[in-house]
GUBAGU-764224 format. One record per residue: y, z, x of N, C-alpha, C, O in turn; residue number from 1; residue in one letter. Coordinates in Angstrom, 3 decimals, decimal comma, always signed. Each point is the difference from the previous one (the first is absolute). Layout:
N
+----------+----------+----------+----------+----------+----------+----------+----------+----------+----------+----------+----------+-----+---------+
!     n.yy !     n.zz !     n.xx !    ca.yy !    ca.zz !    ca.xx !     c.yy !     c.zz !     c.xx !     o.yy !     o.zz !     o.xx ! num ! residuo !
+----------+----------+----------+----------+----------+----------+----------+----------+----------+----------+----------+----------+-----+---------+
!        Y !        Z !        X !        Y !        Z !        X !        Y !        Z !        X !        Y !        Z !        X ! NUM !       A !
...
+----------+----------+----------+----------+----------+----------+----------+----------+----------+----------+----------+----------+-----+---------+
END
This chain:
77
+----------+----------+----------+----------+----------+----------+----------+----------+----------+----------+----------+----------+-----+---------+
!     n.yy !     n.zz !     n.xx !    ca.yy !    ca.zz !    ca.xx !     c.yy !     c.zz !     c.xx !     o.yy !     o.zz !     o.xx ! num ! residuo !
+----------+----------+----------+----------+----------+----------+----------+----------+----------+----------+----------+----------+-----+---------+
!  +38,001 !  +11,700 !  -62,127 !   +1,076 !   +0,834 !   +0,358 !   -0,567 !   +1,316 !   +0,686 !   -0,934 !   +0,688 !   -0,411 !   1 !       X !
!   +1,730 !   -0,486 !   +1,584 !   -0,577 !   +1,224 !   +0,661 !   +0,813 !   +1,295 !   -0,453 !   +1,070 !   -0,159 !   -0,588 !   2 !       X !
!   -1,506 !   +1,304 !   +0,823 !   +0,689 !   +1,159 !   -0,342 !   +1,010 !   +0,321 !   +1,092 !   -0,408 !   +0,033 !   +1,161 !   3 !       X !
!   +1,614 !   +0,192 !   -1,413 !   +0,927 !   +0,478 !   +1,055 !   +0,574 !   +1,206 !   -0,411 !   +0,131 !   +0,303 !   -1,185 !   4 !       X !
!   +0,251 !   +0,466 !   +2,222 !   +0,511 !   +1,407 !   -0,352 !   +1,114 !   +0,381 !   +1,008 !   -0,116 !   -0,326 !   +1,181 !   5 !       X !
!   +1,137 !   +0,976 !   -1,608 !   +0,988 !   +0,802 !   +0,731 !   +0,458 !   +1,104 !   -0,730 !   -0,482 !   +0,215 !   -1,112 !   6 !       X !
!   +1,395 !   +0,556 !   +1,608 !   +0,283 !   +1,166 !   -0,834 !   +0,836 !   -0,152 !   -1,173 !   +0,204 !   +0,985 !   -0,710 !   7 !       X !
!   +0,386 !   -2,295 !   +0,382 !   +0,719 !   -0,224 !   -1,158 !   -0,679 !   -0,815 !   -0,977 !   +0,459 !   -0,037 !   -1,142 !   8 !       X !
!   -1,576 !   -0,675 !   +1,462 !   -0,598 !   -0,836 !   -0,966 !   -1,407 !   -0,224 !   +0,367 !   -0,392 !   +0,033 !   +1,167 !   9 !       X !
!   -0,359 !   -0,262 !   -2,182 !   -1,417 !   -0,317 !   +0,225 !   -0,364 !   -1,215 !   -0,875 !   +0,105 !   +0,035 !   -1,226 !  10 !       X !
!   -0,514 !   -1,055 !   +1,874 !   -0,241 !   -1,311 !   -0,501 !   -1,558 !   -0,157 !   -0,228 !   -0,749 !   -0,012 !   +0,977 !  11 !       X !
!   +0,312 !   -0,095 !   -2,126 !   -1,461 !   -0,167 !   -0,248 !   -0,232 !   -1,351 !   -0,650 !   +0,920 !   -0,794 !   -0,193 !  12 !       X !
!   -2,164 !   +0,565 !   -0,133 !   -0,446 !   -1,360 !   -0,438 !   +0,898 !   -0,430 !   -1,403 !   +0,524 !   -1,112 !   -0,075 !  13 !       X !
!   -0,432 !   +1,936 !   -0,817 !   +0,806 !   -0,325 !   -1,138 !   +1,291 !   +0,651 !   -0,257 !   +0,767 !   -0,356 !   -0,895 !  14 !       X !
!   -0,542 !   +1,374 !   +1,755 !   +1,271 !   +0,704 !   -0,389 !   +0,550 !   +0,587 !   +1,282 !   -0,635 !   +0,018 !   +1,055 !  15 !       X !
!   +1,791 !   +0,436 !   -1,206 !   +0,763 !   +0,731 !   +0,946 !   +0,652 !   +1,327 !   -0,465 !   +0,531 !   +0,048 !   -1,109 !  16 !       X !
!   -0,556 !   +0,967 !   +1,879 !   +0,545 !   +1,172 !   -0,283 !   +1,269 !   +0,271 !   +0,896 !   -0,074 !   -0,032 !   +1,228 !  17 !       X !
!   +1,150 !   +0,280 !   -1,854 !   +1,366 !   +0,025 !   +0,699 !   +0,715 !   +1,195 !   -0,492 !   +0,150 !   +0,149 !   -1,213 !  18 !       X !
!   +0,312 !   +0,730 !   +2,074 !   +0,866 !   +1,111 !   -0,497 !   +1,530 !   -0,436 !   +0,125 !   +0,508 !   -0,187 !   +1,105 !  19 !       X !
!   +0,157 !   +0,044 !   -2,230 !   +1,436 !   -0,402 !   -0,002 !   +0,711 !   +1,006 !   -0,932 !   -0,123 !   +0,031 !   -1,225 !  20 !       X !
!   +0,881 !   +0,781 !   +1,979 !   +0,788 !   +1,068 !   -0,831 !   -0,786 !   +0,751 !   -0,913 !   +0,431 !   +0,092 !   -1,149 !  21 !       X !
!   -1,492 !   +0,457 !   +1,438 !   -0,759 !   +0,832 !   -0,857 !   -0,875 !   -0,819 !   -0,991 !   -0,793 !   +0,577 !   -0,743 !  22 !       X !
!   +0,949 !   -1,971 !   +0,740 !   -0,828 !   -0,660 !   -1,004 !   -1,099 !   -0,570 !   +0,916 !   +0,129 !   -0,054 !   +1,223 !  23 !       X !
!   -1,307 !   -0,400 !   -1,945 !   -0,984 !   -0,639 !   +0,715 !   -0,334 !   -1,452 !   -0,457 !   -1,103 !   -0,175 !   -0,519 !  24 !       X !
!   +1,840 !   -0,747 !   +0,643 !   -0,244 !   -1,423 !   -0,469 !   -1,293 !   -0,552 !   +0,854 !   -0,337 !   +0,467 !   +1,088 !  25 !       X !
!   -0,244 !   -1,409 !   -1,684 !   -1,197 !   -0,624 !   +0,712 !   -0,017 !   -1,525 !   -0,391 !   +0,664 !   -0,402 !   -0,956 !  26 !       X !
!   -1,409 !   -0,399 !   +1,686 !   -0,078 !   -1,433 !   -0,249 !   -1,095 !   -0,166 !   -1,005 !   -1,102 !   +0,503 !   +0,220 !  27 !       X !
!   +1,365 !   -1,245 !   -1,415 !   -0,959 !   -0,354 !   -0,968 !   -0,254 !   -1,445 !   +0,114 !   +0,955 !   -0,775 !   +0,041 !  28 !       X !
!   -2,163 !   +0,356 !   +0,013 !   -0,521 !   -1,384 !   -0,298 !   -0,246 !   -0,183 !   -1,310 !   -0,803 !   +0,776 !   -0,518 !  29 !       X !
!   +1,393 !   -1,772 !   -0,271 !   -0,396 !   -0,483 !   -1,293 !   -0,600 !   -1,366 !   +0,141 !   +0,577 !   -0,845 !   +0,685 !  30 !       X !
!   -1,653 !   +0,596 !   -1,268 !   -0,850 !   -1,169 !   +0,133 !   +0,122 !   -0,706 !   -1,366 !   -0,252 !   +0,571 !   -1,061 !  31 !       X !
!   +0,662 !   -1,871 !   +1,161 !   +0,130 !   -0,929 !   -1,059 !   -0,719 !   -1,267 !   +0,356 !   +0,495 !   -0,818 !   +0,775 !  32 !       X !
!   -1,635 !   +0,663 !   -1,328 !   -0,950 !   -1,192 !   +0,263 !   -0,459 !   +0,153 !   +1,479 !   -0,509 !   +1,041 !   +0,416 !  33 !       X !
!   +0,703 !   -2,053 !   +0,287 !   -0,204 !   +0,008 !   +1,485 !   +0,988 !   +0,540 !   +0,865 !   -0,301 !   +0,266 !   +1,163 !  34 !       X !
!   +1,500 !   -0,065 !   -1,618 !   +1,147 !   +0,476 !   +0,857 !   +0,180 !   +1,515 !   -0,182 !   -0,378 !   +0,597 !   -1,008 !  35 !       X !
!   +0,994 !   -0,011 !   +2,076 !   +0,336 !   +1,347 !   +0,037 !   +1,512 !   +0,166 !   +0,216 !   +0,563 !   -0,785 !   +0,763 !  36 !       X !
!   +0,168 !   +1,802 !   -1,414 !   +1,411 !   +0,237 !   +0,117 !   +0,110 !   +1,428 !   +0,495 !   -0,786 !   +0,844 !   -0,431 !  37 !       X !
!   +1,688 !   -0,545 !   +1,284 !   +0,010 !   +1,293 !   +0,664 !   +1,319 !   +0,656 !   -0,524 !   +0,976 !   -0,746 !   -0,078 !  38 !       X !
!   -0,842 !   +1,945 !   -0,259 !   +1,129 !   +0,761 !   -0,372 !   +0,048 !   +1,266 !   +0,570 !   -1,051 !   +0,558 !   +0,318 !  39 !       X !
!   +2,364 !   +0,083 !   -0,111 !   +0,189 !   +1,283 !   +0,418 !   +0,270 !   +0,741 !   -1,178 !   +0,963 !   -0,269 !   -0,719 !  40 !       X !
!   -1,875 !   +1,321 !   +0,447 !   +0,111 !   +0,685 !   -1,283 !   +0,012 !   +1,408 !   +0,178 !   -0,294 !   +0,447 !   +1,108 !  41 !       X !
!   +0,614 !   +0,374 !   -2,112 !   -0,050 !   +1,549 !   +0,062 !   -0,539 !   +0,449 !   -1,390 !   +0,234 !   -0,730 !   -0,964 !  42 !       X !
!   -0,861 !   +1,754 !   +0,813 !   -0,416 !   +0,677 !   -1,282 !   +1,001 !   +0,995 !   -0,365 !   +0,347 !   +0,832 !   +0,837 !  43 !       X !
!   +0,207 !   -0,844 !   -2,149 !   +0,828 !   +1,037 !   -0,599 !   -0,534 !   +0,511 !   -1,246 !   -0,525 !   -0,738 !   -0,834 !  44 !       X !
!   +0,652 !   +2,006 !   +0,695 !   -0,495 !   +0,607 !   -1,182 !   +1,199 !   -0,015 !   -1,097 !   +1,166 !   +0,315 !   +0,239 !  45 !       X !
!   -1,614 !   -0,686 !   -1,319 !   +1,031 !   -0,145 !   -1,269 !   -0,600 !   +0,926 !   -1,007 !   -0,824 !   -0,491 !   -0,771 !  46 !       X !
!   +1,110 !   +1,727 !   +0,666 !   -0,748 !   +0,800 !   -1,063 !   -1,425 !   +0,266 !   +0,375 !   -0,253 !   +0,579 !   +1,056 !  47 !       X !
!   -0,622 !   -0,948 !   -1,816 !   -1,291 !   +0,107 !   +0,304 !   -0,707 !   -1,193 !   +0,584 !   -1,175 !   +0,056 !   +0,364 !  48 !       X !
!   +1,974 !   -1,213 !   -0,279 !   -0,523 !   -1,241 !   +0,583 !   +0,419 !   -0,253 !   +1,466 !   +1,042 !   +0,429 !   +0,495 !  49 !       X !
!   -1,896 !   -1,114 !   +0,093 !   +0,505 !   -0,435 !   +1,500 !   +0,282 !   -1,543 !   -0,092 !   -0,831 !   -0,798 !   -0,433 !  50 !       X !
!   +1,906 !   +0,502 !   +0,817 !   +0,454 !   -1,452 !   -0,004 !   +0,154 !   -0,522 !   +1,405 !   +0,429 !   +0,726 !   +0,897 !  51 !       X !
!   -0,793 !   -2,041 !   -0,693 !   +0,152 !   -0,522 !   +1,363 !   +1,305 !   -0,812 !   +0,061 !   +0,184 !   -0,939 !   -0,775 !  52 !       X !
!   +0,624 !   +1,265 !   +1,601 !   +1,429 !   -0,598 !   +0,162 !   -0,081 !   -0,874 !   +1,159 !   -0,301 !   +0,462 !   +1,100 !  53 !       X !
!   +0,574 !   -1,809 !   -1,293 !   +0,113 !   -0,980 !   +1,187 !   +1,246 !   +0,150 !   +0,616 !   +1,061 !   -0,108 !   -0,614 !  54 !       X !
!   -1,170 !   +0,395 !   +2,005 !   +1,269 !   +0,189 !   +0,852 !   +0,402 !   -1,483 !   +0,443 !   +1,157 !   -0,400 !   -0,134 !  55 !       X !
!   -2,076 !   -0,316 !   +0,616 !   +0,309 !   -1,302 !   +0,512 !   -1,184 !   -0,863 !   +0,035 !   -1,088 !   +0,457 !   +0,348 !  56 !       X !
!   +1,258 !   -1,807 !   -0,726 !   -0,990 !   -0,992 !   +0,191 !   -0,143 !   -0,428 !   +1,430 !   +1,006 !   -0,363 !   +0,608 !  57 !       X !
!   -2,174 !   +0,377 !   -0,028 !   -0,184 !   -0,216 !   +1,401 !   -0,420 !   -1,502 !   +0,348 !   +0,203 !   -0,438 !   +1,133 !  58 !       X !
!   -0,763 !   -0,301 !   -2,081 !   -0,372 !   -1,310 !   +0,214 !   -1,516 !   -0,287 !   -0,309 !   -0,686 !   +0,839 !   -0,584 !  59 !       X !
!   +0,232 !   -1,943 !   +0,958 !   -1,368 !   -0,457 !   -0,287 !   -0,854 !   +0,235 !   +1,158 !   -1,193 !   -0,303 !   -0,037 !  60 !       X !
!   +1,777 !   +0,864 !   +1,140 !   -0,920 !   +0,325 !   +1,095 !   +0,131 !   +1,324 !   +0,362 !   +1,123 !   +0,464 !   -0,195 !  61 !       X !
!   -2,073 !   +0,389 !   +0,738 !   +0,163 !   +1,298 !   +0,402 !   +1,010 !   +0,254 !   +1,044 !   +0,051 !   -0,699 !   +1,012 !  62 !       X !
!   +0,763 !   +1,690 !   -1,235 !   +1,122 !   +0,363 !   +0,928 !   -0,595 !   +0,490 !   +1,517 !   -0,977 !   +0,741 !   +0,098 !  63 !       X !
!   +1,639 !   -1,213 !   +0,928 !   -0,461 !   +0,543 !   +1,219 !   +0,582 !   +1,376 !   +0,147 !   +0,809 !   +0,460 !   -0,806 !  64 !       X !
!   -1,314 !   +0,275 !   +2,018 !   +0,669 !   +1,328 !   +0,181 !   +1,412 !   -0,076 !   +0,264 !   +0,699 !   +0,878 !   -0,506 !  65 !       X !
!   -0,109 !   -1,835 !   +1,261 !   +1,323 !   -0,174 !   +0,295 !   +0,933 !   -0,314 !   -1,287 !   +1,122 !   +0,472 !   -0,182 !  66 !       X !
!   -1,766 !   -1,307 !   -0,618 !   +0,738 !   -0,289 !   -1,281 !   +0,187 !   +1,215 !   -0,862 !   +1,041 !   +0,162 !   -0,637 !  67 !       X !
!   -2,122 !   +0,768 !   +0,608 !   +0,007 !   +1,252 !   -0,753 !   +1,032 !   +0,959 !   +0,602 !   +0,671 !   +0,704 !   -0,754 !  68 !       X !
!   -0,522 !   -0,649 !   +2,053 !   +1,060 !   +0,788 !   +0,588 !   +1,396 !   -0,488 !   -0,315 !   +0,902 !   +0,779 !   -0,307 !  69 !       X !
!   -0,755 !   -2,028 !   +0,386 !   +1,289 !   -0,431 !   -0,597 !   +0,370 !   +0,265 !   -1,388 !   +1,128 !   +0,345 !   -0,349 !  70 !       X !
!   -2,145 !   -0,523 !   -0,442 !   +0,174 !   +0,349 !   -1,567 !   +0,346 !   +1,373 !   -0,154 !   +0,895 !   +0,378 !   -0,756 !  71 !       X !
!   -1,693 !   +0,487 !   +1,568 !   +0,294 !   +1,515 !   -0,098 !   +1,420 !   +0,327 !   +0,405 !   +0,557 !   +0,958 !   -0,535 !  72 !       X !
!   +0,090 !   -1,715 !   +1,476 !   +1,285 !   +0,324 !   +0,329 !   +0,974 !   -0,473 !   -1,025 !   +1,029 !   +0,645 !   -0,201 !  73 !       X !
!   -1,286 !   -1,691 !   -0,430 !   +0,950 !   -0,517 !   -1,207 !   -0,228 !   +0,971 !   -1,114 !   +0,980 !   +0,447 !   -0,597 !  74 !       X !
!   -2,366 !   -0,031 !   +0,219 !   -0,166 !   +0,792 !   -1,109 !   +0,610 !   +1,407 !   +0,119 !   +0,471 !   +0,575 !   -0,981 !  75 !       X !
!   -0,496 !   -0,016 !   +2,268 !   +0,396 !   +1,437 !   +0,093 !   +1,606 !   +0,054 !   +0,119 !   +0,569 !   +1,079 !   +0,162 !  76 !       X !
!   +0,063 !   -2,173 !   -0,242 !   +1,591 !   -0,034 !   +0,237 !   +0,575 !   +0,228 !   -1,392 !   +1,220 !   +0,031 !   -0,167 !  77 !       X !
+----------+----------+----------+----------+----------+----------+----------+----------+----------+----------+----------+----------+-----+---------+
END
């Protein structure tokens, strides 16, 4: 996977940084055996602990830049 960048998102090998309404969700790859599953997640502090909240399941293949833009539009509404 190549690194893609514009002013709203940065797409890296394993993750994406996106600014949506003051939040900073990113794409997380979870590996189960030979397969990888991709999620849009954000970190939230709950007291002294940091929890990861899954915003959306993205599928078993990495999302393209265009798919991420469409997801951002849906999430920000």
